[in-house]
C-alpha positions in Angstrom: 0.0 0.0 0.0 1.2 3.4 -0.8 -0.4 6.8 0.0 1.0 9.7 -1.8 0.5 13.3 -0.7 1.3 16.4 -2.7 3.7 18.7 -1.1 1.1 21.5 -0.8 -1.6 19.3 0.7 -1.9 18.9 4.4 -1.5 15.4 5.8 -4.6 14.3 7.7 -3.9 14.0 11.4 -0.7 16.0 11.3 -0.6 19.5 12.9 1.0 22.6 11.6 4.1 21.9 13.7 4.6 18.6 11.8 3.7 16.4 14.8 1.2 13.6 14.4 -2.0 13.6 16.5 -2.3 10.4 18.4 -6.1 10.8 18.8 -6.5 10.8 15.0 -4.8 7.4 14.7 -7.0 6.0 17.5 -10.2 7.3 15.8 -9.2 5.6 12.6 -9.0 2.3 14.5 -5.2 1.9 14.6 -4.4 0.2 17.9 -0.9 0.4 19.5 0.8 -2.9 19.7 0.7 -4.4 23.3 4.1 -4.6 25.1 3.7 -8.4 25.5 3.4 -9.1 21.8 6.1 -6.6 20.9 8.5 -8.5 23.3 7.5 -11.8 21.8 8.1 -10.5 18.3 11.6 -9.3 19.3 12.2 -12.8 20.9 11.3 -14.5 17.6 13.7 -12.2 15.7 16.4 -12.8 18.3 16.0 -16.6 18.0 16.6 -16.2 14.3 19.9 -14.4 15.0 20.9 -17.1 17.5 20.2 -20.0 15.1 22.1 -18.4 12.2 25.0 -17.5 14.4 25.5 -21.1 15.5 28.0 -21.9 12.7 30.2 -19.0 13.8 29.9 -20.0 17.4 31.0 -23.6 16.6 33.8 -22.3 14.4 35.1 -20.0 17.1 35.0 -22.9 19.6 37.1 -25.0 17.3 39.5 -22.2 16.4 40.3 -21.3 20.0 42.4 -24.4 20.9 44.3 -24.0 17.6 45.2 -20.4 18.4 46.1 -21.2 22.0 48.3 -24.0 20.9 50.0 -21.7 18.4 49.4 -24.1 15.6 48.2 -21.3 13.4 50.3 -22.6 10.5 48.4 -25.8 10.3 46.1 -25.3 7.4 44.1 -28.4 8.0 43.4 -27.4 11.6 42.4 -23.9 10.5 40.3 -24.7 7.5 37.2 -26.1 9.1 36.8 -23.5 11.8 37.5 -20.6 9.4 34.9 -22.0 7.0 32.3 -22.2 9.8 33.1 -18.7 10.8 32.7 -17.4 7.3 29.4 -19.3 6.8 28.0 -17.9 10.0 28.9 -14.3 9.0 27.3 -14.7 5.6 24.1 -16.1 7.0 23.9 -13.3 9.6 24.5 -10.6 7.0 21.8 -12.1 4.7 19.4 -12.3 7.6 20.1 -8.7 8.7 19.6 -7.3 5.2 16.4 -9.3 4.8 15.0 -8.0 8.1 15.9 -4.4 7.3 14.3 -4.6 3.9 11.1 -6.2 5.2 10.9 -3.7 8.0 11.5 -0.7 5.8 9.5 -1.7 2.8 6.6 -3.8 4.3 6.6 -2.7 7.9 7.3 -6.2 9.3 10.1 -8.4 10.5 9.7 -12.1 10.8 8.7 -11.7 14.4 6.2 -8.9 13.8 4.6 -10.7 10.8 4.1 -13.9 12.9 2.4 -12.0 15.7 0.2 -9.7 13.6 2.2 -6.4 14.2 3.0 -3.7 11.7 5.4 -0.7 11.8 4.2 2.4 9.9 5.2 6.0 9.5 3.7 7.7 12.6 2.3 10.6 10.5 1.2 9.1 7.2 0.7 5.4 8.2 2.7 4.5 5.1 5.7 2.1 5.1 8.5 3.3 7.5 11.2 3.6 4.8 14.4 1.5 4.5 16.9 4.2 5.6 14.9 5.2 8.6 14.9 1.5 9.7 18.7 1.4 9.0 19.1 4.5 11.3 17.0 2.7 13.9 19.3 -0.4 13.7 22.4 1.8 14.0 21.2 3.5 17.2 20.4 0.0 18.6 23.9 -1.2 17.7 25.5 2.0 19.3 23.6 1.4 22.5 25.0 -2.1 22.7 28.6 -0.6 22.4 28.0 2.0 25.1 26.1 -0.2 27.6 26.4 -3.9 26.6 23.0 -5.6 27.1 21.7 -2.7 29.3 21.6 -0.2 26.4 19.3 -2.3 24.1 17.2 -3.2 27.1 16.7 0.4 28.0 15.9 1.4 24.4 13.2 -1.3 24.2 11.8 -0.6 27.7 11.5 3.2 26.9 8.1 2.5 25.3 6.7 1.9 28.7 6.9 5.6 29.6 5.9 7.0 26.2 4.2 10.4 27.0 1.7 9.8 24.2 0.6 6.5 25.7 1.2 4.6 22.4 4.2 2.5 23.5 6.6 4.3 21.1 10.2 3.6 22.2 13.3 5.8 21.6 14.0 3.6 18.6 10.5 4.2 17.2 11.0 7.9 17.6 14.4 7.8 15.8 12.7 5.8 12.9 9.5 7.9 13.1 7.6 4.7 13.5 4.4 3.5 15.1 4.0 -0.2 15.8 0.3 -1.2 15.6 -1.8 -4.3 16.3 -3.2 -5.4 12.9 -5.1 -8.3 14.4 -7.4 -6.4 16.7 -7.5 -3.1 14.9 -7.2 -1.6 11.4 -4.4 -3.0 9.2 -2.7 0.2 7.8 -1.5 -1.8 4.8 -5.0 -2.6 3.8 -5.4 0.3 1.4 -9.2 0.0 0.9 -9.9 -0.2 4.7 -7.6 2.7 5.5 -9.2 4.9 2.8 -12.7 4.0 4.0 -11.7 4.8 7.6 -10.4 8.2 6.6 -13.6 9.0 4.6 -15.8 8.0 7.5 -13.7 10.2 9.9 -13.5 13.2 7.6 -17.1 13.1 6.4 -19.2 16.0 7.6 -22.3 15.0 9.7 -25.5 15.3 7.8 -28.2 17.6 9.2 -31.3 15.8 10.4 -34.6 16.7 8.9 -37.8 16.5 11.0 -40.0 13.5 10.6 -43.2 14.2 8.7 -46.6 13.5 10.3 -48.4 10.3 9.3 -50.2 10.1 6.0 -52.7 7.6 7.4 -56.3 8.4 6.3 -58.1 6.8 9.3 -57.4 9.7 11.7 -59.2 13.0 12.4 -57.9 16.1 10.7 -56.0 18.2 13.2 -52.9 20.3 13.4 -50.7 17.2 13.1 -52.4 15.8 10.0 -50.3 16.3 6.8 -52.4 17.1 3.7 -50.1 17.4 0.6 -51.1 20.3 -1.6 -48.6 19.4 -4.3 -46.3 16.5 -5.3 -43.4 16.3 -2.8 -40.2 14.4 -2.9 -39.9 14.1 0.8 -38.7 10.6 1.7 -38.8 9.4 -1.9 -35.8 7.2 -2.7 -34.6 6.2 -6.1 -34.5 2.4 -6.3 -33.5 -0.4 -8.7 -36.5 -1.4 -10.8 -36.8 -4.7 -9.1 -36.5 -3.7 -5.4 -37.2 -0.9 -3.0 -34.0 0.4 -1.3 -33.7 1.1 2.3 -32.3 4.7 2.3 -29.9 4.4 5.1 -28.3 7.7 4.2 -31.6 9.7 4.3 -33.2 11.1 7.4 -36.6 9.5 6.8 -37.8 7.3 9.7 -41.0 5.2 9.9 -43.3 5.4 13.0 -41.8 3.9 16.1 -44.7 1.5 16.5 -44.4 0.0 13.1 -40.8 -1.2 12.3 -40.2 -1.5 8.6 -39.6 -5.0 7.2 -37.5 -5.5 4.1 -39.6 -6.2 1.0 -39.2 -7.1 -2.6 -41.6 -5.2 -4.8 -42.4 -5.2 -8.5 -41.3 -2.4 -10.9 -43.6 0.6 -11.1 -44.3 0.0 -14.7 -44.9 -3.8 -14.5 -47.8 -5.8 -13.2 -48.4 -5.8 -9.5 -47.1 -8.7 -7.4 -47.4 -9.3 -3.7 -44.6 -8.0 -1.5 -42.4 -10.7 0.1 -41.8 -9.5 3.7 -39.2 -10.9 6.0 -40.8 -13.1 8.6 -41.2 -11.7 12.0 -37.6 -11.6 13.1 -35.7 -12.2 16.3 -33.8 -9.0 15.9 -34.2 -5.5 14.4 -31.6 -3.8 12.2 -31.9 -0.1 13.3 -30.1 2.1 10.7 -28.4 5.3 11.8 -31.0 7.6 10.2 -34.1 5.9 11.4 -35.0 3.0 9.0 -35.7 -0.3 10.8 -35.7 -3.8 9.3 -37.1 -6.8 11.1 -34.7 -9.7 10.3 -34.6 -13.5 10.7 -33.0 -16.3 8.9 -30.5 -14.9 6.3 -30.6 -11.3 5.1 -28.3 -10.0 2.3 -27.4 -6.3 2.4 -25.8 -4.3 -0.3 -26.2 -1.9 -3.2 -28.1 -4.5 -5.2 -27.8 -7.8 -3.4 -28.3 -11.2 -5.1 -28.3 -14.6 -3.5 -26.2 -17.5 -4.7 -26.7 -21.2 -4.8 -25.3 -21.6 -1.3 -27.9 -19.2 0.3 -31.1 -20.6 1.7 -34.2 -20.2 -0.5 -35.8 -18.0 2.1 -32.9 -15.5 1.9 -34.2 -11.8 2.1 -32.6 -9.1 -0.1 -32.3 -5.6 1.4 -30.9 -3.0 -1.1 -29.3 0.0 0.6 -28.5 3.5 -0.6 -25.0 4.9 0.4 -24.1 8.5 -0.6 -20.4 7.7 0.0 -20.5 5.0 -2.7 -18.8 2.6 -0.3 -21.2 -0.3 -0.7 -20.6 -3.4 -2.8 -23.3 -5.1 -4.8 -23.7 -7.9 -2.2 -21.8 -6.4 0.7 -22.7 -8.5 3.8 -25.1 -11.1 5.2 -26.8 -11.1 8.6 -27.8 -14.6 9.8 -30.3 -15.0 12.7 -30.9 -18.5 14.1 -30.9 -20.4 17.3 -27.1 -19.9 17.6 -27.5 -16.1 17.7 -26.7 -13.3 15.3 -23.8 -13.7 12.9 -22.5 -11.1 10.3 -20.5 -12.2 7.3 -18.6 -9.9 4.9 -19.3 -11.2 1.4 -15.9 -10.2 0.1 -16.8 -6.5 -0.3 -14.5 -3.9 -1.7 -14.5 -1.6 1.4 -15.0 -4.3 4.1 -17.5 -4.8 6.9 -16.6 -3.6 10.4 -17.9 -4.0 14.0 -17.9 -0.6 15.8 -17.3 -0.7 19.5 -18.8 1.5 22.1 -15.6 3.6 22.0 -15.9 4.2 18.3 -13.2 1.8 17.3 -13.8 -0.3 14.2 -12.7 -4.0 13.9 -12.7 -5.1 10.3 -14.3 -8.6 9.8 -12.5 -11.3 7.9 -14.3 -11.9 4.5 -16.3 -15.1 4.3 -16.1 -15.9 8.0 -19.4 -15.7 10.0 -18.6 -13.5 13.1 -20.9 -13.7 16.1 -22.4 -10.3 17.0 -23.9 -9.6 20.4 -27.1 -7.6 20.6 -26.5 -3.9 20.9 -23.5 -4.0 18.5 -23.1 -1.6 15.6 -22.2 -2.8 12.1 -20.7 -0.6 9.4 -21.0 -1.4 5.7 -19.4 1.3 3.5 -21.0 4.5 4.6 -24.0 2.8 6.2 -24.3 1.8 9.9 -27.0 -0.1 11.7 -27.5 -1.4 15.3 -28.7 -4.8 16.2 -31.4 -4.5 18.8 -34.8 -5.6 20.0 -34.0 -9.3 20.6 -37.2 -11.3 20.9 -37.9 -15.0 21.6 
């Protein structure tokens, strides 16, 4: 993933003084790597160094008696140990260059990749850069020369008293890096997910319009009865010819006492056909701007959802309207059965995320049904809905 910024364009989340705003990264869903996993990742990398240095250690152990006995002119005695020493140094050099290249270009080392951690530029969330990582390694090497063992330990432990609370060590500051947890939070190298998170964060909130009075004809005419004098477009939503769309991005809301069920209706110009409502559901999908959908069984959500041969015959299709254009054709599925509520991302372009109470978004793995407790908020593109009203 690469994010390019023009020189005259401000970088989101970076102040005029050039310092990154930690709160911006947190709102995007970038979670600091926990100290325990960072330590485990370093241990994995250190084990690699130890294994590859074994030939050098064996060669040095064999060479020491030869040197002490002053038999340095014995080519046969020197050949084996020197060969092992050379082999160990070549292996260590290759390992070191590989680690630096992976860290600078991909934001990972072998240890970080195995534990789901990523290093990114602290301001742009792009790759750290090869030479910045080299500088970081040189500082670590220098600390070993000044204070053997204690210097590197102090460099790594310095993240525990990071004033920003993000666990950035002195080495991270030298490399202008931020180590994030890509398993529990947003993966900064997932370009689509990062762009979507930026759009969601930077989108201006829409002004809410008042809910219109009921159009029901079985009530007395009073000051709350709405009598249209001319054609109005209030609450009218453009829809595909074969289905009515739930306008999750509009401010229209049905009466609280009558939750709206997803229906499949005929085209306006075609012959009338009976609507197919979703059966009385065990949960209600309450969209951010008022629309409510009673759901049970399997419900497909998206720009123009379509079921496949693997979906049950009773699958309901709920088209959605998203002003941010972040929805895929068939974006996600909500399954309600005796096991509870599960949400599955249907390999959408911009991903499906669970939004916690603190506003942090966790991107779901495509194709994997994820259990969702009642009260959770689900984000599809620019659309959000809350799972509520659990009934027996």
